[in-house]
Rosetta silent file (secondary structure, phi, psi, omega in degrees, C-alpha in Angstrom):
SEQUENCE: MENDDGQVGRILNRREALGLIGASSAAMFVSSSSLHGSPAVPFRLPACIVRPRQTEGPYFVDAKLERADIRSEPAGGPCCNGRLLNLAFRVSRINQLGCAPLTDALVDVWQCDAMGVYSGVNDINGYFDTVGKQFLRGYQVTDAAGTAQFQTIYPGWYQGRTVHIHFKVRTDASAGAREFTSQLYFDDALTDRIYTVDPYVGHEGRRPRNSDDAIFRSGGDQLLVDVTENGDDLSAVFDIGLQID
SCORE:     score description
SCORE:     0.000 S_00000001
   1 L     0.000  144.349  175.255   15.901    0.173    9.286 S_00000001
   2 L  -100.209  179.307  178.908   17.513   -1.743    6.419 S_00000001
   3 L   -60.539  155.492  173.587   16.217   -2.322    2.897 S_00000001
   4 L   -67.024  171.530  173.782   13.084   -4.385    2.367 S_00000001
   5 L   -62.281  165.885 -178.711   13.319   -7.944    1.119 S_00000001
   6 L   -65.681  161.556 -179.238   13.999   -8.465   -2.578 S_00000001
   7 L   -61.239  142.405  177.607   11.340   -8.010   -5.208 S_00000001
   8 L  -101.316  114.658  174.850    8.849  -10.849   -5.642 S_00000001
   9 L    79.502  168.285  178.295    8.257  -11.818   -9.274 S_00000001
  10 L   -81.325  140.787 -179.744    8.756   -9.933  -12.538 S_00000001
  11 L  -100.669  133.764  176.995    7.173   -6.507  -12.783 S_00000001
  12 L   -71.476  144.865  168.298    5.330   -5.455  -15.927 S_00000001
  13 L   -78.123  174.137 -171.793    6.297   -2.249  -17.661 S_00000001
  14 H   -63.095  -40.014 -179.426    3.494    0.231  -18.248 S_00000001
  15 H   -64.014  -43.069  178.105    2.734   -0.941  -21.788 S_00000001
  16 H   -64.016  -41.900 -177.138    2.499   -4.559  -20.685 S_00000001
  17 H   -64.563  -36.871 -178.618    0.365   -3.638  -17.681 S_00000001
  18 H   -78.566  -23.746 -174.895   -2.128   -1.717  -19.783 S_00000001
  19 H  -105.417  -22.042 -174.013   -2.322   -4.363  -22.489 S_00000001
  20 L  -125.925   73.983 -177.644   -1.912   -7.715  -20.780 S_00000001
  21 L   -59.360  -33.484 -173.759   -4.163   -7.883  -17.730 S_00000001
  22 L   -83.552   -1.530 -179.061   -3.856  -11.654  -17.573 S_00000001
  23 L   -60.930  144.197 -169.677   -0.035  -11.833  -17.358 S_00000001
  24 L   -66.940  -22.732 -179.751    1.055  -13.784  -14.306 S_00000001
  25 L   -98.904    6.544  172.730    3.126  -10.978  -12.782 S_00000001
  26 L   -75.305  177.041 -178.736    0.372   -8.361  -13.116 S_00000001
  27 L   -72.066   99.066  175.309   -1.740   -7.429  -10.152 S_00000001
  28 E  -143.190  155.968  178.435   -3.716  -10.594   -9.490 S_00000001
  29 L   -68.445  144.889  176.839   -4.463  -12.618   -6.408 S_00000001
  30 E  -127.386  143.237  173.585   -2.127  -15.512   -5.700 S_00000001
  31 L   -82.078  174.695 -179.177   -2.626  -18.523   -3.509 S_00000001
  32 L   -69.306  -18.151 -175.542    0.075  -19.702   -1.140 S_00000001
  33 L  -107.083  -28.991 -175.697    1.119  -22.393   -3.625 S_00000001
  34 L  -160.413  160.888  174.377    0.756  -20.918   -7.109 S_00000001
  35 E   -74.883  150.474 -179.723   -0.265  -17.958   -9.263 S_00000001
  36 L  -104.975   89.608 -174.265   -3.824  -17.948  -10.578 S_00000001
  37 L   -79.197  164.379 -179.700   -3.327  -17.211  -14.277 S_00000001
  38 L  -166.558  149.540 -179.714   -5.974  -16.205  -16.817 S_00000001
  39 L   -64.506  159.903 -179.606   -6.030  -14.985  -20.421 S_00000001
  40 L   -62.704  145.136  179.318   -5.831  -11.296  -21.212 S_00000001
  41 L  -131.927  153.832 -177.444   -9.108   -9.376  -21.065 S_00000001
  42 L   -78.694  157.929  173.820  -10.067   -5.942  -22.395 S_00000001
  43 L   -77.361  140.186  174.148  -10.573   -2.835  -20.316 S_00000001
  44 L  -119.027  -22.892  178.321  -14.175   -1.714  -19.814 S_00000001
  45 L  -130.007  135.700 -177.884  -13.619    1.029  -17.210 S_00000001
  46 L   -58.182  -33.621 -176.485  -10.686    3.489  -17.171 S_00000001
  47 L   -77.078  -14.954 -175.501  -10.147    3.011  -13.422 S_00000001
  48 L   -86.806   89.739 -175.509   -9.922   -0.764  -13.696 S_00000001
  49 L  -131.980  150.533  178.220   -6.192   -1.203  -14.225 S_00000001
  50 L   -78.676  159.154  174.663   -3.609   -3.681  -13.104 S_00000001
  51 L  -136.176  151.381  177.576   -0.730   -2.778  -10.823 S_00000001
  52 L   -74.915  143.370  173.009    2.537   -4.616  -10.152 S_00000001
  53 L   -82.883  149.854  178.596    2.894   -6.573   -6.964 S_00000001
  54 L  -137.055  171.334 -175.296    5.901   -5.830   -4.785 S_00000001
  55 L   -57.262  145.796  176.305    7.597   -7.243   -1.701 S_00000001
  56 L   -66.291  -39.209  177.416    5.737   -7.306    1.603 S_00000001
  57 L    62.247 -164.317  177.594    8.809   -5.922    3.382 S_00000001
  58 L   -85.260  156.739  -19.026    8.659   -4.870    7.040 S_00000001
  59 L  -128.575   83.417 -176.287    6.632   -5.277    9.167 S_00000001
  60 L   -76.093  139.468  170.294    3.319   -6.873    8.358 S_00000001
  61 L  -148.571  140.493 -179.932    1.422   -8.731   11.070 S_00000001
  62 L   -81.853   80.397 -172.961   -2.213   -9.784   11.067 S_00000001
  63 L   -85.100    1.502  177.405   -3.046   -7.823   14.207 S_00000001
  64 L    59.687   38.839 -179.234   -6.844   -7.905   13.606 S_00000001
  65 L  -100.320   87.085  178.024   -7.069   -4.120   13.782 S_00000001
  66 E   -85.396  106.627 -177.722  -10.233   -3.274   11.867 S_00000001
  67 L  -164.530  150.809  178.732  -10.340    0.513   11.877 S_00000001
  68 L   -88.373  -39.433  179.347  -10.395    3.447    9.482 S_00000001
  69 E   -92.691  107.538 -175.696   -8.298    5.846   11.582 S_00000001
  70 L  -101.156   12.995 -174.784   -4.916    4.156   12.028 S_00000001
  71 L   -79.023  -25.319 -175.743   -3.125    7.132   13.571 S_00000001
  72 L  -111.201  172.774  177.529   -3.664    6.235   17.227 S_00000001
  73 L   -81.120  150.576 -178.946   -3.200    3.120   19.332 S_00000001
  74 L   -57.219  -30.651 -178.955   -6.195    0.766   19.788 S_00000001
  75 L   -78.037    0.225  177.609   -6.207    1.467   23.513 S_00000001
  76 L    97.662   22.701  179.026   -6.809    5.144   22.809 S_00000001
  77 L   -67.558  173.435 -176.791   -3.261    6.446   22.844 S_00000001
  78 L   -65.855  153.244  179.938   -2.273    9.801   21.352 S_00000001
  79 L   -72.059  146.164  176.061   -2.411   10.395   17.611 S_00000001
  80 L   -66.748  140.169  175.192    0.799   10.195   15.538 S_00000001
  81 L   -74.701  140.765  178.785    2.251   13.536   14.525 S_00000001
  82 L   150.254  164.159 -178.735    2.203   14.202   10.810 S_00000001
  83 L   -70.167  127.353 -178.710    0.189   15.673    7.959 S_00000001
  84 E   -61.419  131.554  175.664   -3.255   14.067    7.748 S_00000001
  85 E  -125.706  115.088  172.924   -3.681   11.821    4.708 S_00000001
  86 E   -87.982  110.826 -172.573   -7.141   10.546    3.764 S_00000001
  87 E  -115.488  124.582  179.357   -6.343    7.446    1.739 S_00000001
  88 E  -122.503  139.950  172.340   -8.951    5.454   -0.200 S_00000001
  89 E  -108.615  130.485  172.117   -8.599    2.240   -2.211 S_00000001
  90 E  -111.918  107.325 -172.359  -11.086    1.479   -4.990 S_00000001
  91 E  -103.893  126.003  178.994  -10.735   -2.220   -5.706 S_00000001
  92 E  -113.099  152.206  174.654  -12.231   -3.784   -8.841 S_00000001
  93 E  -102.928  125.799 -177.395  -12.643   -7.393   -9.869 S_00000001
  94 E  -101.483  133.547  168.788  -11.554   -8.091  -13.455 S_00000001
  95 E  -145.389 -173.472 -174.742  -13.033  -10.808  -15.648 S_00000001
  96 L   -68.981  -12.623  177.524  -13.742  -11.297  -19.335 S_00000001
  97 L   -91.579   -8.844 -179.461  -16.892   -9.194  -19.059 S_00000001
  98 E   129.469 -136.125 -174.491  -15.047   -6.171  -17.689 S_00000001
  99 E  -131.592  145.065  176.492  -14.746   -4.765  -14.186 S_00000001
 100 E  -144.842  153.275  178.680  -16.966   -4.691  -11.118 S_00000001
 101 E   -57.346  137.189  175.768  -16.432   -3.541   -7.526 S_00000001
 102 L   -94.211  106.568 -177.756  -14.751   -6.189   -5.374 S_00000001
 103 L   -92.413  158.464  174.058  -16.787   -6.246   -2.170 S_00000001
 104 L    60.061   28.070  173.295  -15.938   -7.753    1.220 S_00000001
 105 L   -95.509  145.014  177.396  -12.186   -7.826    0.573 S_00000001
 106 E   -88.504  126.210  175.527   -9.785   -6.977    3.399 S_00000001
 107 E  -112.597  113.091  176.895   -7.409   -4.114    2.646 S_00000001
 108 E   -97.497  141.205  170.616   -4.484   -3.887    5.086 S_00000001
 109 E  -130.845  146.431  173.135   -2.165   -0.884    5.276 S_00000001
 110 E  -154.123  145.761 -173.047    0.972   -0.387    7.340 S_00000001
 111 L  -158.293  168.232  174.521    3.650    2.280    7.264 S_00000001
 112 L   -86.013  165.615  178.295    6.346    4.038    9.250 S_00000001
 113 L   -85.728 -171.280 -175.281    5.779    7.236   11.194 S_00000001
 114 L   -62.794  -22.712  179.941    7.231   10.658   10.392 S_00000001
 115 L   -98.459    6.075  176.882   10.612    9.613   11.810 S_00000001
 116 L    86.784   20.376 -176.669   10.768    6.360    9.840 S_00000001
 117 L  -108.877  134.928  173.637    9.758    3.999   12.665 S_00000001
 118 L   -90.139  139.819  178.714    7.261    1.127   12.391 S_00000001
 119 L   -68.075  146.929  174.674    5.036    0.494   15.398 S_00000001
 120 L    80.768    0.204 -177.959    5.623   -2.657   17.407 S_00000001
 121 E   -89.523  126.115  177.617    9.199   -3.197   16.223 S_00000001
 122 L   -72.229  118.361 -175.694   11.717   -4.085   18.918 S_00000001
 123 L   -65.824  -23.205 -176.857   14.629   -1.659   18.417 S_00000001
 124 L   -85.005  -50.264 -174.824   17.155   -4.111   19.836 S_00000001
 125 L  -101.404  -11.363  176.782   16.260   -7.343   18.074 S_00000001
 126 L    74.361   15.380  179.419   14.263   -5.988   15.155 S_00000001
 127 L  -100.458  166.254 -178.275   11.282   -8.311   15.586 S_00000001
 128 E   -87.838  127.176 -178.426    7.617   -7.417   15.745 S_00000001
 129 L  -105.072  105.957 -174.381    6.197   -7.186   19.255 S_00000001
 130 L   -70.162  -12.324  177.129    2.416   -7.691   19.105 S_00000001
 131 L   -97.975    1.058  179.265    1.975   -6.287   22.605 S_00000001
 132 L   -81.733 -166.834 -179.319    3.844   -3.099   21.717 S_00000001
 133 L   -65.828  140.346 -176.064    2.432    0.097   20.291 S_00000001
 134 L  -125.095   81.198  175.640    0.031   -0.427   17.412 S_00000001
 135 L  -128.732  160.059 -178.511   -0.270    2.657   15.268 S_00000001
 136 L    58.994   38.756  171.316   -0.197    3.328   11.520 S_00000001
 137 E  -156.300  150.100 -179.720   -1.516   -0.137   10.726 S_00000001
 138 E   162.691  178.117  178.910   -4.965   -1.643   10.338 S_00000001
 139 E  -138.925  158.868  171.904   -7.480   -2.947    7.835 S_00000001
 140 E  -133.357  156.931  178.075  -10.854   -2.124    6.346 S_00000001
 141 E  -101.169  131.844 -178.682  -13.359   -4.243    4.393 S_00000001
 142 L   -64.151  140.511 -177.702  -14.331   -2.991    0.946 S_00000001
 143 L   -87.628 -166.117 -177.010  -17.919   -1.777    0.687 S_00000001
 144 L   -63.236  -23.037  178.049  -20.481   -2.254   -2.103 S_00000001
 145 L   -92.880    4.014 -178.160  -18.487    0.143   -4.274 S_00000001
 146 L    76.718   21.135 -173.249  -15.245   -1.764   -3.658 S_00000001
 147 E  -106.797  138.000  171.097  -13.903    1.079   -1.518 S_00000001
 148 E  -128.705  130.069 -173.236  -11.851    0.966    1.671 S_00000001
 149 E  -121.120  142.643 -179.251  -10.953    4.270    3.366 S_00000001
 150 E  -134.444  150.697  166.675   -8.280    5.160    5.915 S_00000001
 151 E  -110.672  121.084 -179.296   -7.122    8.166    7.883 S_00000001
 152 E  -141.789 -163.358  174.956   -3.351    8.128    8.276 S_00000001
 153 E  -120.012  158.134  172.084   -0.418   10.515    8.029 S_00000001
 154 L   -61.224  125.859 -170.759    1.921   11.290    5.178 S_00000001
 155 L   -71.936  157.712  171.732    4.658    8.710    5.804 S_00000001
 156 L   -87.395 -157.772 -179.648    8.229    9.368    6.796 S_00000001
 157 L  -143.109  162.839  174.830   11.277    7.573    5.452 S_00000001
 158 E  -140.728  167.303 -172.661   14.089    5.352    6.644 S_00000001
 159 L   -55.710  128.795  175.881   17.528    4.420    5.390 S_00000001
 160 L    93.194  -11.387 -176.955   17.525    2.644    2.056 S_00000001
 161 E  -129.794  142.297  170.695   13.883    3.300    1.096 S_00000001
 162 L   -75.122  175.846 -178.430   11.986    6.104   -0.544 S_00000001
 163 L   -68.701  129.868 -176.335    8.668    7.286    0.935 S_00000001
 164 E  -159.600  163.929  172.055    6.058    4.516    0.691 S_00000001
 165 E  -130.077  134.005  176.944    3.037    2.791    2.260 S_00000001
 166 E   -85.290  146.117  172.496    2.562   -0.986    2.266 S_00000001
 167 E  -146.855  156.278  179.822   -0.800   -2.528    1.420 S_00000001
 168 E  -143.243  136.387  176.395   -2.324   -5.981    1.066 S_00000001
 169 E  -115.518  129.929 -176.739   -5.695   -7.071   -0.346 S_00000001
 170 E  -132.553  143.362  173.794   -7.170  -10.396    0.822 S_00000001
 171 L   -91.594  169.666 -179.751  -10.304  -12.351    0.064 S_00000001
 172 L   -66.172  129.647 -178.954  -12.395  -14.255    2.609 S_00000001
 173 H   -59.409  -32.269 -178.100  -10.692  -17.494    3.644 S_00000001
 174 H   -67.444  -19.048  179.752  -14.017  -19.340    3.526 S_00000001
 175 H  -102.230   11.624 -176.450  -14.207  -18.628   -0.200 S_00000001
 176 L    90.596   79.909 -169.774  -10.639  -19.769   -0.892 S_00000001
 177 L   -60.365  135.455  171.063   -8.387  -16.989    0.350 S_00000001
 178 L  -134.023  159.236 -178.511   -6.110  -15.205   -2.094 S_00000001
 179 E  -145.937  155.609  177.361   -3.989  -12.129   -1.562 S_00000001
 180 E  -135.740  130.388 -174.951   -2.162   -9.376   -3.407 S_00000001
 181 E  -126.546  136.711  176.682    0.602   -7.291   -1.813 S_00000001
 182 E  -160.043 -163.194 -176.824    2.307   -4.133   -3.041 S_00000001
 183 E  -140.526  151.524  175.162    3.344   -0.592   -2.070 S_00000001
 184 E  -105.229  147.584 -179.006    2.224    2.990   -2.743 S_00000001
 185 E  -129.580  168.044 -174.247    4.617    5.809   -3.599 S_00000001
 186 L  -131.570  151.567  179.207    4.541    9.607   -3.686 S_00000001
 187 L   -63.432  132.990 -177.486    5.840   12.326   -5.977 S_00000001
 188 H   -60.716  -37.004 -178.563    9.272   13.551   -4.846 S_00000001
 189 H   -64.546  -40.142  176.822    8.346   17.213   -5.339 S_00000001
 190 H   -64.309  -45.537  178.828    5.369   16.867   -2.990 S_00000001
 191 H   -59.501  -43.465  179.210    7.516   15.087   -0.400 S_00000001
 192 H   -54.695  -43.144 -176.942   10.163   17.820   -0.625 S_00000001
 193 H   -72.518  -43.159 -178.802    7.546   20.436    0.221 S_00000001
 194 H   -65.742  -33.871 -175.959    5.845   18.500    3.013 S_00000001
 195 L   -78.673    5.727  177.504    9.156   17.674    4.666 S_00000001
 196 L   -85.829   -4.691 -177.876   10.015   21.349    5.201 S_00000001
 197 L  -124.629  167.352  177.125    7.795   21.513    8.312 S_00000001
 198 L   -65.431  149.497   -1.378    7.457   19.653   11.613 S_00000001
 199 L   -87.102   -4.334 -172.857    7.626   16.857   12.418 S_00000001
 200 H   -65.862  -34.037 -176.054    9.340   15.765    9.199 S_00000001
 201 H   -63.747  -20.369  179.956   11.946   18.508    9.209 S_00000001
 202 H   -80.636   -4.181 -179.864   13.411   17.029   12.385 S_00000001
 203 L   -85.436  109.400 -176.529   14.426   13.810   10.635 S_00000001
 204 L   -82.666  157.030  177.909   18.138   14.124    9.934 S_00000001
 205 L   112.657  173.898  179.577   19.984   12.426    7.112 S_00000001
 206 L   -92.969  117.835  179.414   19.697   12.148    3.333 S_00000001
 207 L   -78.323  127.648  175.079   16.284   10.950    2.219 S_00000001
 208 L   -65.463  138.008  175.337   16.365    8.504   -0.704 S_00000001
 209 L   -91.424  169.319 -177.675   14.380    9.699   -3.699 S_00000001
 210 H   -54.245  -42.499 -177.682   12.229    7.449   -5.840 S_00000001
 211 H   -68.550  -15.457  178.371   14.985    7.020   -8.400 S_00000001
 212 H   -85.658  -12.240 -170.253   17.355    5.870   -5.629 S_00000001
 213 L   -97.515  117.840 -177.629   15.077    3.028   -4.553 S_00000001
 214 L   -63.137  -34.722  179.544   15.631   -0.350   -6.253 S_00000001
 215 L   -71.153  -41.653  176.320   12.116   -1.540   -5.385 S_00000001
 216 L   -60.316  -40.345 -177.375   10.524    1.622   -6.786 S_00000001
 217 L   -64.245  -13.145  177.654   12.529    1.214   -9.995 S_00000001
 218 L  -103.036   62.839  174.422   10.765   -2.122  -10.530 S_00000001
 219 L   102.710    1.780 -176.115    7.296   -0.821  -11.326 S_00000001
 220 H   -64.708  -23.615  178.553    6.895    1.964   -8.785 S_00000001
 221 H   -64.989  -21.420  176.220    5.853    4.474  -11.434 S_00000001
 222 H   -86.932   -4.753 -176.623    2.604    2.486  -11.730 S_00000001
 223 L  -115.069   11.508  175.641    2.087    2.708   -7.961 S_00000001
 224 E   -72.729  137.215  177.630    2.342    6.485   -7.551 S_00000001
 225 L  -102.294  142.481  174.725   -0.715    8.050   -5.932 S_00000001
 226 L   -86.551  119.998 -176.401   -2.169   11.399   -6.949 S_00000001
 227 E  -107.039  131.980  174.987   -2.480   13.535   -3.831 S_00000001
 228 E  -112.155  152.955 -178.333   -4.777   16.547   -3.570 S_00000001
 229 E  -113.246  136.535  174.970   -4.648   19.219   -0.878 S_00000001
 230 E  -132.878   90.861 -172.503   -7.586   20.740    0.979 S_00000001
 231 L    67.454 -125.754  179.338   -6.142   23.205    3.455 S_00000001
 232 L   -86.210   -9.712 -176.021   -3.879   21.238    5.769 S_00000001
 233 E   -91.627  150.032  176.173   -5.402   17.895    4.797 S_00000001
 234 E  -116.129  147.652  177.593   -4.219   15.580    2.033 S_00000001
 235 E  -137.121  144.871  177.613   -6.367   13.108    0.086 S_00000001
 236 E  -149.157  141.385  175.883   -5.519   10.297   -2.308 S_00000001
 237 E  -123.373  129.902 -178.868   -7.520    7.618   -4.114 S_00000001
 238 E  -117.262  118.824  178.920   -5.822    4.518   -5.511 S_00000001
 239 E   -95.710  137.365  179.143   -7.608    2.441   -8.147 S_00000001
 240 E  -148.174  135.206  175.967   -6.618   -1.165   -8.677 S_00000001
 241 E  -105.945  130.309 -177.039   -8.029   -4.016  -10.726 S_00000001
 242 E  -123.205  136.586 -178.530   -7.488   -7.552   -9.481 S_00000001
 243 E  -103.298  116.457 -176.959   -8.078  -10.785  -11.353 S_00000001
 244 L  -124.093   -3.034  179.903   -9.310  -13.630   -9.181 S_00000001
 245 L   -89.079    0.000    0.000  -11.396  -15.759  -11.589 S_00000001
């Protein structure tokens, strides 16, 4: 795999992100033609925070896979090897009155497997094959609390990129569809420890660290997830505030 596409838009630094929710390059939904700007608004809930958007990269496809467990193939194929990661998104809607859960939004996730391979990618031509294997990708609809939950694995890595998971949040097309796309990252020390065992230990080569990744350096510190361990299982919750009004 090669590097992802270049960064889309300017990324806010942490001070700007915490103070200027309405800035056009903060985490807000965008239409296909233009950004949907809005004046800055105050925080009312600690979890309701903006995040920088980042490139979609490889290899998103709207495969219509509505499922919480994205480790296996839709046809019932075997589960991907890797450390179980229970990943939840808590999505809030920001307006001048504060924050409220954003319900009925589609949250897509897609990632590589422990060896750095994306499902459905043709190894020869590098294009996405929709009839190929479909694992480690899917979507969920946010519930009344604005939450979408997934079961996946701790991701692997590939040449040129640090460890990451892609995600996209979309509103209902019938209501005027908007979308926000970015990536999640992980602490290097945690990755170092997880990668000492199978199947990750079998991946040869030098893994890029967060500081080596040009995309991470453009706002990735605001996209790090806090991971907790419960025995062999990992859990992470990612809070994000999105401005769509």
